[in-house]
Structure formats: C-alpha cells, structure tokens
Backbone as a printed PyTorch tensor [residue, N CA C, xyz], in Angstrom:
tensor([[[-52.4940,  24.4220,  14.6620],
         [-52.1390,  24.9530,  16.4880],
         [-51.3320,  25.7550,  16.4540]],

        [[-52.3720,  26.0820,  17.7980],
         [-51.3890,  27.9940,  17.9540],
         [-50.4920,  27.3720,  19.6800]],

        [[-49.7650,  27.1470,  20.4400],
         [-49.5760,  27.5100,  21.6930],
         [-48.5320,  28.7290,  22.0920]],

        [[-49.1610,  28.7630,  24.0250],
         [-48.0160,  29.5190,  24.0950],
         [-46.2070,  29.0920,  23.9370]],

        [[-45.0730,  30.0130,  23.8210],
         [-43.9350,  29.5440,  23.7100],
         [-43.7500,  29.4900,  24.9740]],

        [[-43.7310,  29.2190,  26.4190],
         [-43.3980,  28.3970,  27.1320],
         [-43.6640,  26.8200,  27.3190]],

        [[-45.5570,  26.4620,  26.2130],
         [-45.0520,  25.2690,  26.1290],
         [-44.7760,  24.2760,  25.0440]],

        [[-44.7670,  25.4360,  24.0460],
         [-43.3520,  24.9550,  23.0610],
         [-42.4790,  24.9210,  23.3370]],

        [[-41.6500,  25.2630,  23.8250],
         [-40.5350,  25.3150,  25.0350],
         [-40.7230,  24.1190,  25.7310]],

        [[-41.4090,  23.1920,  26.6530],
         [-41.5350,  22.6090,  27.1640],
         [-41.8620,  21.0430,  26.5370]],

        [[-42.7880,  21.1590,  25.0470],
         [-42.8810,  20.1730,  24.6650],
         [-41.3590,  20.2950,  23.9890]],

        [[-40.8720,  20.9910,  23.0140],
         [-39.1450,  20.2180,  23.0070],
         [-37.9220,  19.9080,  24.0510]],

        [[-38.3090,  20.6640,  25.2910],
         [-37.4260,  20.2330,  26.5130],
         [-36.5110,  21.2560,  25.7570]],

        [[-36.9840,  22.5020,  25.5440],
         [-36.2440,  23.7580,  25.4080],
         [-36.8830,  25.1290,  26.1970]],

        [[-35.4480,  26.2550,  26.1070],
         [-36.4500,  26.8330,  27.5830],
         [-37.0450,  27.3010,  26.7670]],

        [[-37.4610,  28.4670,  26.8960],
         [-38.3960,  30.1140,  26.0770],
         [-37.7180,  30.7990,  25.6610]],

        [[-36.4790,  31.1320,  26.4490],
         [-35.2670,  32.3180,  25.7410],
         [-35.0890,  30.9410,  24.5080]],

        [[-34.4190,  29.4550,  24.3320],
         [-34.5130,  28.9480,  22.9450],
         [-35.0980,  29.3680,  22.2000]],

        [[-36.2100,  29.1680,  21.8430],
         [-37.8370,  28.7990,  21.6220],
         [-37.2930,  30.6650,  20.7000]],

        [[-37.1690,  31.5060,  21.7160],
         [-37.2730,  33.3930,  21.4700],
         [-36.1020,  33.1580,  19.8430]],

        [[-35.0020,  33.0010,  20.3130],
         [-33.8390,  32.7260,  19.7010],
         [-33.9090,  31.7060,  18.3240]],

        [[-34.5420,  30.9500,  18.1030],
         [-35.3870,  29.8570,  17.6790],
         [-35.8900,  30.3790,  16.2890]],

        [[-37.0630,  31.2280,  16.8430],
         [-37.8660,  32.7550,  16.0400],
         [-36.6330,  33.0580,  15.1270]],

        [[-35.8030,  34.1430,  15.5450],
         [-34.7070,  34.4820,  15.4600],
         [-33.8940,  34.4340,  14.1930]],

        [[-34.2070,  33.3130,  14.7040],
         [-32.7220,  31.9450,  13.1910],
         [-34.1200,  31.5840,  11.9230]],

        [[-35.2890,  32.1050,  12.5650],
         [-36.2170,  31.0880,  10.9210],
         [-36.7830,  29.7300,  11.0840]],

        [[-36.2850,  29.8420,  12.2700],
         [-36.5560,  28.5020,  12.8080],
         [-38.5110,  28.0070,  13.1310]],

        [[-38.4050,  28.6070,  14.1850],
         [-39.4980,  28.9280,  14.7510],
         [-40.8970,  29.8140,  15.0140]],

        [[-41.4670,  29.2050,  14.4680],
         [-42.7350,  29.9040,  14.0610],
         [-44.0810,  31.0070,  14.9730]],

        [[-43.8920,  32.7340,  14.7120],
         [-44.1940,  33.2600,  16.1340],
         [-45.8230,  33.8320,  15.3970]],

        [[-47.3600,  33.3400,  16.5720],
         [-48.0130,  34.1810,  15.6810],
         [-48.0730,  35.5350,  16.5120]],

        [[-48.0160,  35.5190,  17.1140],
         [-47.3580,  37.6810,  17.8190],
         [-46.2650,  37.2820,  19.0080]],

        [[-47.3020,  37.6810,  19.2580],
         [-45.8580,  38.1830,  21.2460],
         [-45.3740,  36.7670,  22.0450]],

        [[-46.7060,  36.4000,  22.1640],
         [-46.2080,  35.0590,  22.9420],
         [-46.7040,  33.8570,  22.1690]],

        [[-47.2060,  33.5880,  20.7940],
         [-48.1320,  32.6230,  20.7610],
         [-46.9430,  32.0960,  19.1320]],

        [[-47.0490,  30.7190,  19.7670],
         [-46.0260,  30.7000,  18.1670],
         [-46.5320,  29.1630,  17.7400]],

        [[-46.7470,  28.9210,  16.3860],
         [-47.0530,  27.5150,  15.4870],
         [-46.6820,  26.5450,  15.6160]],

        [[-46.6380,  25.7230,  16.6060],
         [-46.4720,  24.7840,  17.1420],
         [-45.9970,  23.5760,  16.0170]],

        [[-46.6420,  22.8620,  15.5700],
         [-46.9250,  22.0190,  13.9080],
         [-45.4540,  23.1840,  13.2980]],

        [[-45.9690,  24.3950,  12.7850],
         [-44.6880,  24.3360,  11.7580],
         [-43.2200,  24.1460,  12.4710]],

        [[-43.7120,  24.9220,  13.9800],
         [-42.3350,  25.0220,  15.0390],
         [-41.6760,  23.2890,  14.8730]],

        [[-42.0060,  22.9380,  15.5130],
         [-41.4640,  21.7590,  15.9330],
         [-41.1960,  21.0240,  14.5600]],

        [[-42.4510,  21.2590,  13.3620],
         [-41.0410,  20.3210,  12.5660],
         [-40.0160,  20.8090,  11.6170]],

        [[-40.1380,  22.2310,  12.3800],
         [-38.7920,  22.8740,  10.9830],
         [-37.2200,  22.9100,  12.3100]],

        [[-38.0390,  22.7360,  13.4070],
         [-37.4870,  21.7580,  14.3540],
         [-37.1080,  20.9060,  14.1560]],

        [[-37.4730,  19.5010,  14.0200],
         [-36.9320,  18.7780,  13.8560],
         [-35.8730,  18.9410,  12.5380]],

        [[-35.9880,  19.4020,  11.2870],
         [-35.6600,  19.6160,  10.2690],
         [-34.2120,  20.0000,  11.2700]],

        [[-34.0320,  21.3630,  11.3480],
         [-32.9980,  21.4830,  11.9860],
         [-31.7030,  20.8020,  12.8720]],

        [[-32.8380,  20.2260,  13.4600],
         [-31.4470,  19.0070,  14.2210],
         [-31.4810,  17.8650,  13.3360]],

        [[-31.7460,  18.0190,  12.5160],
         [-31.6220,  16.5500,  11.6350],
         [-29.9770,  17.2750,  10.7820]],

        [[-30.3910,  18.1190,  10.1250],
         [-29.2830,  18.8410,   9.7480],
         [-28.5720,  19.4200,   9.7770]],

        [[-28.4840,  18.9780,  11.4470],
         [-27.0030,  19.4670,  12.6200],
         [-26.6730,  18.1140,  12.3630]],

        [[-27.3280,  17.1300,  11.9350],
         [-26.8510,  15.9110,  12.8010],
         [-26.0470,  15.0620,  11.7100]],

        [[-26.9230,  15.5080,  10.0410],
         [-25.9640,  15.3160,   9.0690],
         [-24.4670,  15.8320,   9.1340]],

        [[-24.8390,  17.5890,   9.3000],
         [-23.5600,  18.6420,   9.3560],
         [-22.9980,  17.4500,  10.4430]],

        [[-23.4890,  16.9250,  11.0940],
         [-21.9890,  17.0150,  11.9140],
         [-21.5520,  15.7420,  11.8860]],

        [[-21.9940,  14.7950,  11.4870],
         [-21.2500,  13.1480,  10.5620],
         [-20.6100,  13.8920,   9.4010]],

        [[-20.6910,  14.6270,   8.5920],
         [-19.7590,  15.3880,   8.2960],
         [-18.5190,  15.3500,   7.6970]],

        [[-18.9940,  15.9760,   8.5940],
         [-17.7220,  17.3610,   9.8170],
         [-17.1490,  15.9890,  10.9470]],

        [[-17.3690,  14.5280,  11.6230],
         [-16.1900,  14.2330,  11.6830],
         [-16.2860,  13.2290,  10.3920]],

        [[-16.4390,  12.9350,  10.0220],
         [-16.1070,  11.6750,   8.5220],
         [-14.7890,  12.9770,   8.3280]],

        [[-14.7480,  14.1250,   8.3410],
         [-13.7470,  15.4960,   7.7770],
         [-12.2050,  15.2680,   7.9210]],

        [[-12.8780,  15.4280,  10.2100],
         [-12.0190,  15.3800,  11.0050],
         [-11.3350,  14.0050,  10.3800]],

        [[-11.9790,  12.3190,  10.3600],
         [-11.3840,  11.6200,  10.3020],
         [-10.4440,  11.2220,   9.0850]],

        [[-10.8880,  12.3520,   7.7090],
         [-10.2960,  12.0900,   6.7710],
         [ -9.3650,  12.8460,   6.5160]],

        [[ -9.3210,  13.7890,   6.9740],
         [ -8.1460,  14.5040,   7.7810],
         [ -6.7260,  14.0620,   8.6350]],

        [[ -7.1050,  13.1080,   9.8310],
         [ -6.6760,  12.1090,  10.2280],
         [ -5.9510,  11.5110,   9.0600]],

        [[ -5.9890,  10.7310,   8.9980],
         [ -6.0840,   9.6410,   7.7950],
         [ -4.5760,  10.5230,   6.8880]],

        [[ -5.4700,  11.5360,   6.4030],
         [ -4.2090,  12.1580,   5.4120],
         [ -2.8250,  12.7300,   6.5830]],

        [[ -2.6450,  13.1530,   7.6440],
         [ -1.9910,  13.1860,   7.9960],
         [ -0.9060,  12.2520,   8.3180]],

        [[ -1.4800,  11.5850,   8.7390],
         [ -0.8940,  10.6130,   8.8550],
         [ -0.0250,   9.9740,   7.6420]],

        [[ -0.7550,   9.5140,   6.7360],
         [ -0.2520,   9.1610,   4.7510],
         [  1.0100,   9.6370,   4.9870]],

        [[  0.8460,  11.9780,   5.1520],
         [  2.1710,  12.2480,   5.3040],
         [  2.8420,  12.4540,   6.1400]],

        [[  2.8440,  11.6570,   7.4520],
         [  4.4460,  11.1780,   8.4170],
         [  4.6420,  10.4330,   8.1030]],

        [[  3.9280,   9.4200,   7.2550],
         [  4.5750,   7.9910,   7.3340],
         [  5.2460,   8.2800,   6.3150]],

        [[  4.3370,   9.3540,   4.9420],
         [  5.2510,   9.7850,   3.9520],
         [  6.7550,  10.2590,   4.1040]],

        [[  7.1840,  11.0720,   5.7150],
         [  8.0100,  11.6230,   5.3760],
         [  9.4430,  10.4970,   6.2790]],

        [[  9.0890,  10.0360,   6.8790],
         [  9.2650,   8.9880,   7.7780],
         [ 10.5590,   7.9690,   6.7050]],

        [[  9.7390,   7.5180,   5.5430],
         [ 10.3170,   6.9370,   5.2920],
         [ 11.1210,   7.8910,   4.0630]],

        [[ 11.2290,   8.6390,   3.1880],
         [ 12.2580,   9.6240,   2.6710],
         [ 13.1440,   8.9900,   4.1780]],

        [[ 12.5620,  10.0840,   5.0750],
         [ 13.9700,  10.5740,   5.7470],
         [ 14.4220,   9.4120,   6.4910]],

        [[ 14.3340,   7.8080,   6.1700],
         [ 14.5500,   6.5270,   6.3180],
         [ 15.3020,   6.9480,   5.3070]],

        [[ 14.7870,   7.2850,   4.0390],
         [ 16.1030,   6.7510,   2.8710],
         [ 17.4000,   7.9230,   3.3190]],

        [[ 16.9190,   8.8630,   3.1330],
         [ 17.7960,  10.0190,   3.9620],
         [ 19.1450,   8.8230,   4.4840]],

        [[ 18.6560,   8.5590,   5.7920],
         [ 20.1090,   7.9600,   6.9820],
         [ 20.6170,   6.9300,   6.2080]],

        [[ 19.3740,   6.4160,   5.0440],
         [ 20.7430,   5.1310,   4.0640],
         [ 20.1140,   3.7250,   5.4400]],

        [[ 18.9000,   4.0050,   5.9640],
         [ 18.5040,   3.0060,   6.1320],
         [ 17.5170,   1.7820,   5.1570]],

        [[ 17.0230,   2.9120,   4.5950],
         [ 16.5610,   1.7740,   3.4280],
         [ 17.1560,   1.8340,   2.0650]],

        [[ 16.8130,   0.7790,   1.0480],
         [ 17.2480,   1.1460,  -0.2180],
         [ 16.0210,   0.7300,  -1.8410]],

        [[ 15.7570,   1.2200,  -3.0410],
         [ 15.2740,   1.1080,  -3.6630],
         [ 15.5980,  -0.6960,  -4.0720]],

        [[ 13.9320,  -0.7030,  -3.7520],
         [ 14.5320,  -2.4210,  -4.5170],
         [ 14.9710,  -2.6330,  -5.8540]],

        [[ 14.8500,  -1.6630,  -6.5490],
         [ 15.3990,  -2.5970,  -8.2920],
         [ 16.7910,  -2.1940,  -7.9830]],

        [[ 17.1590,  -1.4040,  -6.8270],
         [ 18.7460,  -1.3600,  -7.3210],
         [ 19.6120,  -3.1820,  -6.3290]],

        [[ 18.4960,  -3.0000,  -5.7000],
         [ 18.6910,  -4.2390,  -4.5430],
         [ 18.9050,  -5.9080,  -5.4900]],

        [[ 17.6330,  -5.4900,  -6.2670],
         [ 17.5500,  -6.1490,  -7.5180],
         [ 18.3700,  -6.3860,  -8.7010]],

        [[ 18.7650,  -5.3380,  -9.1300],
         [ 19.6410,  -5.4500,  -9.8000],
         [ 21.2510,  -5.8140,  -8.7020]],

        [[ 21.6820,  -5.7430,  -8.5800],
         [ 22.6740,  -5.7530,  -7.8740],
         [ 22.6010,  -7.5240,  -7.3660]],

        [[ 20.9450,  -8.0100,  -6.8920],
         [ 21.3630,  -9.5030,  -6.6090],
         [ 21.7160, -10.5800,  -8.3290]],

        [[ 21.2350, -10.0270,  -8.9070],
         [ 20.9780, -10.0400, -10.2070],
         [ 22.2850, -10.0530, -11.0680]],

        [[ 23.2490,  -8.9390, -10.6270],
         [ 24.7840,  -8.7390, -11.0550],
         [ 25.3160, -10.1280, -10.2150]],

        [[ 25.6240, -10.3060,  -8.9520],
         [ 26.0690, -11.3060,  -8.5840],
         [ 25.5850, -12.7650,  -8.3630]],

        [[ 24.4430, -13.1070,  -9.0190],
         [ 23.3010, -14.6980,  -9.3470],
         [ 24.5660, -14.9770, -10.6510]],

        [[ 24.3530, -13.8430, -11.7580],
         [ 25.3120, -13.6480, -12.8880],
         [ 26.8980, -13.9420, -12.9410]],

        [[ 27.6640, -13.3110, -11.9840],
         [ 28.8240, -13.7620, -11.5930],
         [ 29.2770, -15.5980, -10.9660]],

        [[ 28.4140, -15.0970, -10.1940],
         [ 28.2200, -16.8760,  -9.1460],
         [ 27.9870, -18.3340, -11.4880]],

        [[ 27.1560, -17.6880, -11.6960],
         [ 26.4160, -18.4000, -13.0460],
         [ 27.6920, -18.4550, -13.3860]],

        [[ 28.1050, -17.4910, -14.2970],
         [ 29.8420, -17.5470, -15.4480],
         [ 30.6390, -18.6330, -14.5650]],

        [[ 30.8860, -18.3050, -13.2830],
         [ 31.9290, -19.4520, -12.5900],
         [ 31.5850, -20.3380, -12.5050]],

        [[ 30.8630, -20.8870, -12.6390],
         [ 30.6930, -21.9330, -12.1560],
         [ 30.4370, -23.0630, -13.6750]],

        [[ 29.8620, -22.3460, -14.4440],
         [ 30.0850, -22.5580, -15.8850],
         [ 31.3380, -22.6690, -16.3910]],

        [[ 31.8250, -22.0050, -16.0430],
         [ 33.8500, -22.3390, -16.1500],
         [ 34.3210, -22.9900, -15.9280]],

        [[ 33.9430, -23.9600, -14.8240],
         [ 34.9420, -24.8480, -13.5080],
         [ 35.0750, -26.2410, -14.8330]],

        [[ 34.7930, -26.2680, -15.5860],
         [ 35.2530, -27.5520, -16.4840],
         [ 36.1390, -27.5220, -16.8930]],

        [[ 35.4670, -26.1150, -17.5520],
         [ 37.7160, -25.7620, -18.4650],
         [ 38.4950, -25.4530, -17.7820]],

        [[ 37.8600, -24.4430, -16.6870],
         [ 39.4530, -24.4980, -15.9140],
         [ 40.0000, -26.3480, -15.1850]],

        [[ 39.6230, -26.5160, -14.9440],
         [ 39.8030, -28.5650, -15.0980],
         [ 39.7490, -29.6240, -15.6350]],

        [[ 39.9040, -28.7980, -17.1320],
         [ 40.4910, -29.4580, -18.2890],
         [ 41.6010, -29.0350, -18.0670]],

        [[ 42.5590, -27.6020, -18.4120],
         [ 43.0690, -26.8220, -18.2790],
         [ 44.2150, -27.4830, -17.4470]],

        [[ 44.0740, -27.6360, -16.3930],
         [ 44.5290, -28.2790, -14.6100],
         [ 45.0560, -29.8340, -14.6100]],

        [[ 43.9150, -30.9330, -15.1930],
         [ 44.7780, -31.7560, -15.4500],
         [ 44.2620, -32.8540, -16.5210]],

        [[ 44.0710, -33.8770, -16.9670],
         [ 44.0590, -34.6160, -17.9690],
         [ 42.5510, -35.5030, -17.9830]],

        [[ 41.2320, -35.0040, -18.8720],
         [ 40.1830, -34.7940, -18.2550],
         [ 39.8570, -34.7110, -19.3390]],

        [[ 39.6070, -36.6410, -19.0510],
         [ 38.5560, -36.7920, -20.6530],
         [ 37.9550, -36.4450, -20.7520]],

        [[ 37.2680, -35.9080, -22.0880],
         [ 36.2050, -35.1900, -23.0930],
         [ 34.4370, -35.5440, -21.9880]],

        [[ 34.8440, -37.2230, -22.4790],
         [ 33.6790, -36.8940, -21.9990],
         [ 32.6930, -36.9180, -20.6330]],

        [[ 34.6860, -37.4010, -19.4170],
         [ 34.0180, -36.5260, -17.8960],
         [ 33.9330, -35.0150, -17.4260]],

        [[ 34.8440, -34.5800, -19.0650],
         [ 34.5730, -32.8550, -18.4490],
         [ 32.9960, -32.8680, -18.9360]],

        [[ 32.1170, -33.7530, -20.2460],
         [ 30.8950, -33.3770, -20.5450],
         [ 30.0090, -33.8310, -19.6940]],

        [[ 30.5250, -34.6170, -18.3380],
         [ 29.0990, -35.2450, -17.0980],
         [ 29.5740, -34.1950, -16.6700]],

        [[ 30.4790, -33.7890, -15.9150],
         [ 30.9970, -32.1800, -15.0670],
         [ 30.0560, -31.1250, -15.8930]],

        [[ 30.3250, -30.7860, -16.5260],
         [ 29.5550, -29.4870, -17.4350],
         [ 28.3270, -29.7390, -17.3930]],

        [[ 27.8080, -31.2200, -16.9670],
         [ 25.9900, -31.1200, -17.6630],
         [ 25.2440, -31.3800, -15.4940]],

        [[ 25.8840, -31.8630, -15.1350],
         [ 25.6710, -31.7180, -13.7030],
         [ 25.3020, -30.8000, -13.4040]],

        [[ 26.3810, -29.3530, -13.4970],
         [ 26.6290, -27.8050, -12.8290],
         [ 25.3060, -27.0850, -13.1790]],

        [[ 25.8060, -27.7690, -14.9130],
         [ 24.0620, -27.9080, -15.5060],
         [ 23.1820, -27.2520, -15.0170]],

        [[ 22.8320, -28.8210, -14.8700],
         [ 21.3880, -29.4390, -14.7020],
         [ 20.8790, -28.6250, -12.9010]],

        [[ 22.3500, -28.2150, -11.7570],
         [ 22.0160, -27.5500, -10.4310],
         [ 21.9960, -25.8410, -10.7570]],

        [[ 22.3850, -25.5550, -11.4080],
         [ 21.8820, -23.6080, -11.7650],
         [ 20.8850, -23.7730, -12.4530]],

        [[ 20.5390, -25.2110, -13.4810],
         [ 19.0120, -24.7260, -14.1480],
         [ 17.9280, -24.6220, -12.6070]],

        [[ 18.3380, -25.9920, -11.5700],
         [ 17.2860, -26.5620, -11.2740],
         [ 17.0600, -25.3920, -10.0010]],

        [[ 18.0630, -24.7320,  -9.2950],
         [ 17.8160, -23.3490,  -7.8610],
         [ 17.6110, -22.3020,  -8.4860]],

        [[ 17.6530, -22.3910, -10.0990],
         [ 17.0680, -21.0130, -10.9220],
         [ 15.3870, -21.0540, -11.6190]],

        [[ 15.0820, -22.6050, -11.4680],
         [ 14.1030, -22.9070, -11.2710],
         [ 13.0530, -23.5470, -12.9060]],

        [[ 14.4580, -23.5080, -13.4320],
         [ 14.4050, -23.5850, -14.6990],
         [ 14.1080, -25.5230, -14.8860]],

        [[ 14.0010, -25.7410, -16.3720],
         [ 13.8720, -27.1140, -16.1830],
         [ 15.6160, -28.0960, -16.9370]],

        [[ 16.3950, -27.8890, -16.6760],
         [ 17.5900, -28.4990, -17.3400],
         [ 17.6790, -29.0590, -17.8190]],

        [[ 17.3450, -28.3690, -19.5970],
         [ 17.9320, -28.4570, -20.6300],
         [ 18.2350, -26.7550, -21.2720]],

        [[ 18.5580, -25.7670, -21.0770],
         [ 19.3210, -25.1780, -21.2700],
         [ 20.4040, -24.7640, -21.5640]],

        [[ 20.8470, -24.9570, -22.0270],
         [ 22.2360, -24.7680, -22.4250],
         [ 23.1440, -23.1160, -23.3440]],

        [[ 22.2140, -22.2120, -22.0460],
         [ 21.9620, -20.7840, -22.8200],
         [ 23.9050, -20.4490, -21.9680]],

        [[ 24.5190, -19.4070, -22.6630],
         [ 25.5500, -19.3030, -22.3720],
         [ 26.5910, -19.7170, -21.6690]],

        [[ 26.4200, -21.4110, -22.1010],
         [ 27.3980, -22.4880, -21.6020],
         [ 28.4610, -22.1140, -22.3300]],

        [[ 29.5150, -22.6550, -21.7440],
         [ 30.9830, -22.8150, -22.4300],
         [ 31.0000, -24.1390, -22.5060]],

        [[ 31.5060, -25.1970, -23.4330],
         [ 31.0820, -25.7570, -24.1800],
         [ 33.1580, -26.6130, -23.8160]],

        [[ 33.2430, -28.4330, -23.0510],
         [ 34.6110, -28.5980, -23.5570],
         [ 34.9280, -28.3720, -24.2560]],

        [[ 36.0300, -27.6860, -24.5760],
         [ 37.4200, -27.5760, -25.9990],
         [ 37.7960, -29.3840, -26.0470]],

        [[ 37.3570, -29.1420, -27.7770],
         [ 37.3950, -30.3990, -28.6000],
         [ 39.1510, -29.9180, -29.1440]],

        [[ 39.5700, -29.2810, -29.3050],
         [ 40.1710, -29.1320, -30.1080],
         [ 41.7800, -29.5250, -29.3150]],

        [[ 42.3280, -29.4490, -27.7570],
         [ 43.0630, -29.7840, -27.5780],
         [ 43.4150, -31.1670, -27.5410]],

        [[ 41.9880, -32.5260, -27.1630],
         [ 41.7280, -33.3780, -26.6130],
         [ 41.1070, -34.1700, -26.8220]],

        [[ 42.3510, -35.0430, -27.7520],
         [ 40.9220, -36.6070, -28.5750],
         [ 40.1960, -37.3970, -28.2870]],

        [[ 39.3000, -37.9260, -27.7690],
         [ 38.8080, -39.0010, -26.9780],
         [ 39.7450, -40.0770, -27.3810]],

        [[ 39.8730, -41.3050, -26.4490],
         [ 40.5690, -43.0530, -26.9900],
         [ 39.2810, -43.3060, -27.2230]],

        [[ 38.7060, -44.2560, -27.6020],
         [ 38.1220, -45.6200, -26.6540],
         [ 38.9530, -46.7720, -26.4320]]])
C-alpha cells in the first residue's frame, strides 16, 4: 500500500520531516519523491521502536548494575577505612583472643582444688567432690556433657592419705 509522506506521518503520529529522516536511516521505504510504502514503513518503524525499547531496558539494567557496583565499591572502601581507623577487628583475631582468655579461666578454675588443698587440710574425698563440681560447671558452660577429664588436675594423693 502506497501513501503520501504526510499521510504515513499522520498514521504514525510523526512529522513529515521525521518520516524523511527515517527514509535516510533506512527505516521508512520510499517509493518515489512523495510516496511511501506504508505497510513496509510501519512494520520497519515498529521493529525500530521495539529495538529502541529493548535497548532502553538494557541501558536501564546497565545503569542499575553500574549503580549497584559503585555502591559495593563504596561499601568496601568504607570497611577498609574503618579497619584503618581501628574501628573494626578481624573475626579470627577476636576469636583467638577469646579462646585464649577462656583457656586461662578454665586452667585457673581447674587449679582451685589443688591450691586449696595446699592451704588447708582438705581430705581427698572432699577435694574430689569440689574438683568434680568445678569440672561439671565448666562442662555445662561449654555445652559439654560433664564427663570430660581432659586436662584435669587430679587431687594429689602423695601428701595425704584418707582415713576412714
């Protein structure tokens, strides 16, 4: 179907000048100086506009992804700056420090029975009860079952004998 340039422009909601630009871009199909192949031009124009829309969506996605990347980079720099200022600590350093402190507490608690026996005349059976209670408490605090004797300081039997 052949139509005048102005008629095709009216159908597409464009100006006659824009139709001429579309001819130069290879989108509109001119039959002669004043006539356009309307069917071919409309199909080509729809394909052109659809391609632009798809390109615009891609552009929007690229803009969104670029913004996301910039935010992630900014967050990374913020973390590095906080580390430099000493506001953040490495998790493994914190874990190691706490583990060392808890080992010292455990060792100190396990040594209580032996230290007390050296200071007072504590029967071996009483020392064993105190030692078991300390171990049970430490085990409960650590989530254990209370039967662990690992690293335990047993009461000394060399300096005192139990009398019945």
